[in-house]
C-alpha positions as CSV (number, residue, x, y, z in Angstrom):
1,M,-3.6,-2.9,1.2
2,W,-1.0,-2.2,3.8
3,D,-1.4,-5.7,5.3
4,N,1.7,-5.6,7.4
5,L,0.8,-2.2,8.9
6,N,-2.7,-3.4,9.5
7,Q,-1.5,-6.4,11.6
8,V,0.4,-4.0,13.9
9,T,-2.2,-1.2,14.2
10,S,-5.5,-3.2,14.1
11,T,-6.2,-2.9,17.8
12,F,-5.2,0.7,18.1
13,E,-7.4,1.6,15.1
14,E,-10.3,-0.4,16.4
15,R,-10.1,1.5,19.8
16,A,-9.6,4.8,18.0
17,R,-12.7,4.2,15.8
18,Q,-14.8,3.4,18.8
19,L,-13.8,6.6,20.5
20,A,-13.3,9.0,17.7
21,G,-15.1,7.6,14.7
22,C,-13.0,8.5,11.6
23,H,-11.3,11.5,13.2
24,C,-8.1,9.8,14.2
25,W,-5.1,10.4,12.0
26,L,-4.7,6.8,10.8
27,C,-8.4,6.7,9.6
28,K,-8.1,10.0,7.8
29,A,-4.7,9.0,6.2
30,R,-6.3,5.8,4.8
31,N,-9.0,7.9,3.2
32,S,-7.1,11.0,2.2
33,E,-7.4,12.1,-1.4
34,G,-3.9,13.4,-1.7
35,T,-4.7,17.1,-1.4
36,C,-3.2,19.8,0.7
37,W,-1.2,18.5,3.8
38,E,-2.6,15.0,3.3
39,Q,-0.7,14.5,0.0
40,H,2.0,12.5,1.8
41,D,-0.2,10.4,4.0
42,K,-0.7,7.4,1.7
43,P,3.0,7.2,0.6
44,L,3.9,7.3,4.3
45,L,1.5,4.4,5.0
46,T,3.1,2.5,2.1
47,R,6.6,3.2,3.4
48,L,5.6,2.0,6.9
49,D,4.1,-1.1,5.5
50,T,7.3,-1.9,3.6
51,I,9.5,-1.4,6.7
52,I,7.3,-3.6,8.9
53,S,7.5,-6.3,6.2
54,T,11.3,-6.5,6.9
55,M,10.9,-7.0,10.7
56,P,11.3,-10.3,12.3
57,H,8.3,-11.5,14.3
58,R,9.7,-10.4,17.6
59,E,10.2,-6.8,16.5
60,R,6.8,-6.8,14.9
61,D,5.3,-8.0,18.1
62,N,7.1,-5.3,20.1
63,L,5.7,-2.7,17.8
64,T,2.2,-4.1,18.0
65,K,2.3,-3.9,21.8
66,R,3.6,-0.3,21.6
67,A,0.7,0.7,19.3
68,T,-1.9,-1.3,21.2
69,N,-1.0,0.2,24.6
70,I,-1.4,3.8,23.4
71,I,-5.2,3.8,24.0
72,P,-6.2,2.0,27.3
73,S,-8.7,-0.8,26.7
74,K,-11.2,1.0,28.9
75,A,-10.5,4.5,27.9
76,P,-13.8,6.5,28.3
77,A,-13.2,9.1,25.6
78,W,-10.9,10.1,22.8
79,K,-7.8,12.3,23.5
80,E,-5.8,14.0,20.8
81,E,-2.8,12.9,22.7
82,Y,-3.4,9.3,21.5
83,D,-2.9,10.5,17.9
84,K,0.3,12.3,18.9
85,Q,1.7,9.3,20.6
86,F,0.8,7.1,17.6
87,L,2.7,9.5,15.3
88,E,5.7,9.4,17.6
89,A,5.7,5.6,17.4
90,L,5.7,6.0,13.6
91,V,9.0,7.9,13.8
92,E,10.5,4.9,15.5
93,V,9.3,2.7,12.6
94,L,11.0,5.1,10.2
95,G,14.1,5.0,12.3
96,Y,14.0,1.2,12.1
97,G,13.9,1.4,8.4
98,W,16.7,3.8,8.2
99,L,19.0,1.6,10.4
100,H,18.0,-1.5,8.4
101,D,19.2,0.2,5.3
102,E,22.4,1.5,6.9
103,F,23.3,-1.8,8.6
104,P,21.9,-4.5,6.3
105,S,24.0,-7.3,7.6
106,H,23.0,-6.7,11.3
107,R,19.8,-6.9,13.3
108,V,17.8,-3.8,14.3
109,Q,15.8,-4.1,17.5
110,F,13.4,-2.0,19.5
111,E,15.0,-1.5,22.8
112,E,14.8,1.0,25.6
113,P,16.9,2.8,26.3
114,P,17.3,4.5,23.8
115,D,14.6,3.5,21.3
116,L,16.4,1.3,18.7
117,V,19.7,-0.6,18.7
118,V,21.7,-2.5,16.1
119,R,23.5,-5.7,17.1
120,D,25.9,-8.0,15.1
121,D,25.6,-11.8,14.9
122,K,27.4,-12.0,18.3
123,R,24.8,-9.6,19.8
124,I,27.5,-6.9,20.2
125,L,26.1,-3.4,20.1
126,V,26.9,-1.7,16.8
127,A,24.7,1.4,16.9
128,A,22.0,3.1,19.0
129,M,19.3,5.5,18.0
130,A,16.9,7.8,19.9
131,C,13.9,8.8,17.8
132,K,12.1,12.1,18.4
133,R,9.3,14.1,16.9
134,I,9.0,17.9,17.3
135,R,5.3,18.7,17.1
136,T,3.7,21.8,15.8
137,S,3.1,24.4,18.5
138,D,-0.2,24.5,20.4
139,A,-0.8,27.9,18.9
140,D,-0.6,26.7,15.3
141,E,-2.7,23.6,16.1
142,L,-5.4,25.8,17.6
143,F,-5.3,28.2,14.7
144,F,-5.8,25.6,12.0
145,E,-8.4,23.7,14.2
146,Q,-10.5,26.9,14.3
147,Q,-10.2,27.4,10.6
148,S,-11.3,23.8,10.0
149,K,-14.3,24.3,12.2
150,T,-15.4,27.6,10.7
151,G,-14.3,27.1,7.1
152,E,-13.0,30.7,7.2
153,V,-9.6,31.3,5.7
154,V,-7.6,33.7,7.8
155,A,-4.0,34.8,7.3
156,R,-1.6,33.5,9.9
157,C,0.7,36.0,11.6
158,V,4.4,35.2,10.9
159,D,6.5,34.9,14.1
160,T,10.0,36.1,13.3
161,R,11.4,34.8,16.5
162,V,12.2,31.6,14.7
163,L,15.2,33.5,13.2
164,S,16.8,34.2,16.5
165,S,19.9,32.2,17.6
166,S,18.9,32.6,21.2
167,P,16.7,29.8,22.7
168,A,15.4,32.4,25.2
169,E,13.9,34.3,22.3
170,N,13.2,31.5,19.8
171,P,10.6,29.0,21.0
172,F,11.4,26.6,18.2
173,L,15.1,26.6,19.0
174,K,14.3,26.0,22.7
175,K,12.0,23.1,21.8
176,L,14.8,21.7,19.5
177,Q,17.4,22.0,22.2
178,D,15.1,20.4,24.9
179,T,14.4,17.6,22.5
180,I,18.0,17.0,21.7
181,S,18.8,17.0,25.5
182,Q,16.2,14.3,26.1
183,A,17.6,12.2,23.3
184,K,21.2,12.6,24.6
185,K,20.1,11.4,28.0
186,Q,18.6,8.3,26.4
187,L,21.8,7.6,24.4
188,K,24.0,8.1,27.5
189,Q,22.4,5.0,29.0
190,V,24.0,2.7,26.4
191,V,27.6,2.1,25.4
192,S,27.6,2.1,21.6
193,P,30.4,3.0,19.1
194,T,27.8,4.8,16.9
195,K,24.9,6.9,18.1
196,F,22.1,8.7,16.2
197,I,19.3,11.1,17.0
198,F,16.5,10.6,14.4
199,L,14.3,13.7,14.3
200,S,11.0,14.4,12.5
201,I,9.9,18.0,12.6
202,S,6.4,19.1,12.0
203,W,6.9,22.8,11.1
204,D,5.0,25.8,12.4
205,V,4.0,28.1,9.6
206,S,6.6,30.7,10.6
207,A,9.4,28.2,10.3
208,A,8.2,26.6,7.1
209,I,7.8,29.7,4.9
210,S,10.4,29.9,2.2
211,R,12.2,33.1,3.4
212,H,12.6,31.7,6.9
213,K,13.3,28.0,6.4
214,P,17.0,28.4,5.3
215,C,17.8,30.3,8.5
216,V,15.9,27.7,10.6
217,I,17.8,24.9,8.9
218,R,21.1,26.7,9.7
219,L,20.1,26.6,13.3
220,L,19.6,22.8,13.0
221,E,22.9,22.4,11.3
222,K,24.6,24.2,14.1
223,E,23.0,21.8,16.6
224,A,24.0,18.8,14.4
225,S,27.6,20.1,14.3
226,N,27.8,20.3,18.1
227,L,26.3,16.8,18.4
228,W,28.9,15.5,15.9
229,K,31.7,16.7,18.1
230,S,30.3,14.6,20.9
231,G,30.0,11.5,18.7
232,I,26.3,11.7,17.8
233,T,24.9,12.0,14.3
234,M,21.6,13.8,14.0
235,I,19.3,13.0,11.0
236,A,16.6,15.6,10.8
237,F,13.8,15.7,8.3
238,G,10.4,17.4,8.0
239,D,6.9,15.8,8.5
240,F,8.0,12.1,8.4
241,K,9.9,12.4,5.1
242,A,12.8,10.3,6.4
243,D,14.0,9.7,2.9
244,Q,14.7,13.4,2.4
245,P,16.8,14.5,5.4
246,F,17.9,18.1,5.3
247,V,20.4,17.7,8.1
248,G,22.7,14.7,8.7
249,G,23.1,11.4,7.1
250,C,25.3,8.4,7.2
251,S,27.0,5.8,5.1
252,C,28.3,3.4,7.8
């Protein structure tokens, strides 16, 4: 199962198992039972496997090198950052699949800067994409890590700052604008008629609750509108669900 994905991630997974046992995200995703936040893990692995199956050997090799280099061969211990970097690489795979669907007659390539490009049969640049992931906050990660360790269910305090339109007051908006700024810098380094920012967001609890999320999405839509005026399309989606964007889209 997931043979194409396995070819790309085998060395990363081997090193992760040596250092972390079955605690790395990929190992847990393979064995998830489809409950709670893990319910989308196996469908995600299947989607990634399908995308990788469409890649020419050169792009598959580039992706394999990217995954392999996340954990140094002589790393003495496991770092959670390895998991985070791996997940960020997965956003690029999803971006590859999105571009492959939007530009079926052209070739998608991993290329830095920015992260991905599309070229026609004369190798002329058709589109460029910067892929980003907004992680959950350290505070949220620590909260759920402690719950997991103790097994005690404790209510999470809701942070209403996510509703503010001021980045000085809203840590999520500041993180969003900083991430967009980084992506714009990457895209400025290439001359392309079409540019995209492909953004996967792992929500904090305060932003994800039903009464707050519409307001948070409106903040995202405002940022997307500003980008559109500068010639950049933002595609934003939650938790790697690239097939269900809530901001942006394209039919090129």
